[in-house]
C-alpha positions as CSV (number, residue, x, y, z in Angstrom):
1,M,0.1,0.0,-0.1
2,S,0.9,3.7,-0.7
3,E,2.1,5.5,2.6
4,G,2.7,9.1,2.9
5,I,1.4,12.5,3.3
6,H,-0.8,13.8,0.2
7,T,-1.4,17.5,-0.7
8,S,-4.9,16.9,0.4
9,H,-3.9,15.6,3.7
10,P,-4.0,19.2,5.5
11,A,-7.6,20.0,4.3
12,I,-8.9,16.6,5.4
13,V,-7.3,17.1,8.9
14,K,-8.7,20.5,9.1
15,R,-12.4,19.1,7.9
16,L,-12.0,16.4,10.7
17,K,-11.1,18.7,13.4
18,R,-14.1,21.0,12.5
19,A,-16.3,17.6,13.0
20,Q,-14.4,17.1,16.3
21,G,-15.6,20.7,17.4
22,H,-19.1,20.0,16.1
23,L,-19.2,16.6,17.8
24,A,-18.1,18.3,21.0
25,A,-20.9,20.6,20.7
26,V,-23.5,17.9,20.2
27,L,-22.2,16.4,23.8
28,S,-22.8,19.7,25.4
29,M,-26.1,19.9,23.7
30,F,-27.1,16.3,25.1
31,E,-25.9,17.7,28.5
32,A,-28.0,20.7,28.2
33,Q,-31.0,18.4,27.3
34,R,-31.7,20.2,23.8
35,P,-34.6,18.8,21.7
36,C,-34.1,15.7,19.6
37,V,-34.6,17.4,16.6
38,D,-31.7,19.8,17.3
39,L,-29.6,17.0,18.3
40,A,-30.1,14.9,15.3
41,Q,-29.6,17.6,13.0
42,Q,-26.3,18.6,14.6
43,L,-25.2,14.7,14.5
44,H,-26.1,14.7,10.8
45,A,-23.5,17.3,10.1
46,V,-21.0,15.7,11.9
47,E,-21.8,12.4,10.1
48,S,-21.8,14.4,6.7
49,A,-18.6,16.1,8.0
50,I,-16.8,12.9,8.3
51,S,-18.1,11.2,5.0
52,S,-16.9,14.0,3.0
53,A,-13.5,13.6,4.6
54,K,-13.3,9.7,3.8
55,R,-14.5,10.5,0.4
56,E,-11.7,12.7,-0.3
57,L,-9.2,10.8,1.3
58,I,-10.3,7.7,-1.1
59,H,-10.7,10.1,-4.3
60,D,-7.1,11.5,-3.7
61,H,-5.6,7.9,-3.1
62,I,-7.3,6.6,-6.0
63,E,-6.1,9.6,-8.2
64,H,-2.6,9.7,-7.0
65,C,-1.6,6.5,-5.4
66,L,-3.4,3.8,-7.6
67,N,-2.9,5.6,-10.6
68,D,0.9,5.6,-10.2
69,S,0.8,2.1,-9.1
70,A,-1.3,1.2,-12.3
71,E,1.1,3.1,-14.6
72,G,4.1,1.1,-13.2
73,G,2.3,-2.2,-13.9
74,S,2.0,-2.8,-9.9
75,P,-0.2,-5.9,-9.3
76,D,-1.2,-4.5,-5.9
77,A,-3.2,-1.6,-7.6
78,L,-6.2,-3.8,-8.4
79,A,-6.3,-5.3,-5.0
80,E,-5.8,-2.1,-3.3
81,L,-8.6,-0.5,-5.2
82,K,-10.9,-3.3,-4.3
83,Q,-10.4,-2.9,-0.5
84,L,-10.7,0.7,-0.8
85,A,-14.1,0.3,-2.7
86,K,-15.6,-1.4,0.4
87,Y,-15.6,2.0,2.1
88,L,-17.4,4.0,-0.2
């Protein structure tokens, strides 16, 4: 598998830190006994942010790492793509 930092990683980390902050806010909302509709809305936002970060990571990996492996004739590229596909 290809390892290392990609140019997209800092943006993904920023997105995940934002989601982490939203999740902390949701926990506070639970403690404050906020309405369930408000809680569900905020949890949806956290979930969406995490899904978006995951999608960006996978797309970046496919575009850069697997493309490079495929061009070099790496037999592992197809296996890695199949492994990643289960997370889409």
